[in-house]
C-alpha positions as CSV (number, residue, x, y, z in Angstrom):
1,M,-58.9,51.5,144.0
2,Q,-61.3,54.7,145.1
3,K,-60.8,58.6,143.5
4,I,-61.8,60.6,146.4
5,P,-61.8,64.2,147.3
6,L,-58.4,65.4,148.8
7,L,-61.1,66.7,151.6
8,H,-62.1,63.3,152.5
9,A,-58.2,62.1,152.8
10,K,-56.8,60.4,156.4
11,A,-53.2,59.4,157.4
12,E,-52.4,56.3,157.0
13,M,-54.2,55.7,153.6
14,T,-52.2,54.1,151.2
15,L,-51.9,56.3,147.2
16,A,-52.8,54.0,144.2
17,R,-51.4,56.3,141.7
18,D,-49.1,58.6,141.8
19,V,-50.2,62.3,142.6
20,F,-49.1,65.2,140.0
21,R,-50.0,69.1,140.9
22,G,-53.1,70.6,139.9
23,N,-54.4,66.5,139.1
24,L,-52.6,66.5,135.7
25,P,-50.5,63.3,134.7
26,V,-47.4,65.5,133.3
27,G,-44.4,66.3,134.7
28,F,-43.0,64.5,137.7
29,P,-45.2,63.3,140.0
30,L,-45.7,65.0,143.5
31,C,-45.8,61.4,145.6
32,G,-45.6,57.7,144.3
33,K,-47.6,55.0,144.0
34,G,-47.9,53.1,147.6
35,T,-46.8,55.9,149.7
36,K,-48.7,56.4,153.2
37,L,-50.5,59.5,154.2
38,T,-49.4,62.0,156.7
39,D,-51.3,64.6,157.8
40,D,-48.3,67.2,156.3
41,L,-48.6,64.9,153.2
42,I,-52.3,65.9,152.9
43,A,-51.6,69.7,153.7
44,R,-48.6,70.2,151.3
45,F,-51.2,68.6,148.7
46,E,-53.9,71.0,149.3
47,S,-51.1,73.7,148.5
48,M,-50.2,72.3,145.3
49,D,-53.7,72.5,143.7
50,V,-54.8,68.7,144.3
51,K,-58.3,68.0,144.0
52,T,-58.2,64.1,144.2
53,I,-56.1,61.3,144.6
54,Y,-56.4,57.7,144.0
55,V,-56.5,55.4,147.3
56,E,-56.2,52.2,148.1
57,G,-59.5,49.7,148.8
58,H,-62.6,51.7,149.4
59,P,-61.9,53.5,152.6
60,V,-64.6,56.7,152.0
61,W,-68.6,55.9,151.8
62,E,-70.8,58.2,150.6
63,E,-74.7,58.3,151.3
64,G,-76.7,56.6,149.0
65,E,-73.6,54.2,148.2
66,R,-74.6,50.8,147.9
67,S,-73.1,48.6,150.3
68,V,-70.5,45.6,149.4
69,A,-73.5,42.6,150.2
70,D,-75.7,44.5,147.9
71,L,-73.1,44.6,145.6
72,L,-72.4,40.7,145.9
73,H,-76.5,40.1,145.7
74,D,-76.5,41.6,142.4
75,L,-73.3,39.5,141.0
76,D,-75.1,36.3,142.1
77,G,-78.4,37.3,140.3
78,R,-76.8,38.3,136.4
79,F,-74.6,35.3,136.9
80,S,-77.4,32.8,138.3
81,K,-78.5,31.6,134.7
82,T,-75.0,31.7,133.0
83,L,-72.6,29.5,135.5
84,Q,-72.9,26.5,133.8
85,N,-70.4,28.0,131.3
86,P,-67.0,28.0,132.4
87,L,-65.5,31.4,131.3
88,N,-68.3,32.8,133.0
89,A,-68.0,30.9,136.2
90,L,-64.6,32.3,135.9
91,L,-65.8,36.2,135.3
92,Y,-68.2,35.3,138.2
93,D,-65.2,34.1,140.9
94,T,-63.3,36.8,139.3
95,Y,-66.1,39.3,140.3
96,K,-67.0,37.8,143.5
97,A,-63.0,37.5,144.9
98,H,-62.1,41.1,143.8
99,L,-65.5,42.2,146.0
100,T,-64.8,40.2,149.1
101,K,-61.5,41.7,148.7
102,L,-62.7,45.1,148.7
103,M,-65.0,44.5,151.7
104,E,-62.0,42.8,153.8
105,A,-59.7,45.9,153.1
106,T,-62.9,48.5,153.8
107,S,-63.9,46.7,157.1
108,D,-60.3,46.2,158.5
109,R,-59.8,50.1,158.0
110,Q,-62.9,50.7,159.4
111,A,-62.4,48.7,162.8
112,K,-59.1,51.1,163.3
């Protein structure tokens, strides 16, 4: 899940959280989690003072942001001395699976 400015939103992205008017989580949501964005929906959000949205995956890479490969390399370094501990090994596997899933989702979107 990634929080992005509405200016970076594109059709076919999927909302990861409900969207509320003015980004204040009060009242009725304008649109629900799991909704695929359209150009018309993005324009409607703009007219209702929505500045940011949460989308699935990590579709927007900003300058200076670290790549998933760099994050995986850092993860290996952080856990290299403690992988013999079963709980640390479980944490390592969980984080690695999350980052790998993120990488696959991002590369799928970039390929389209």
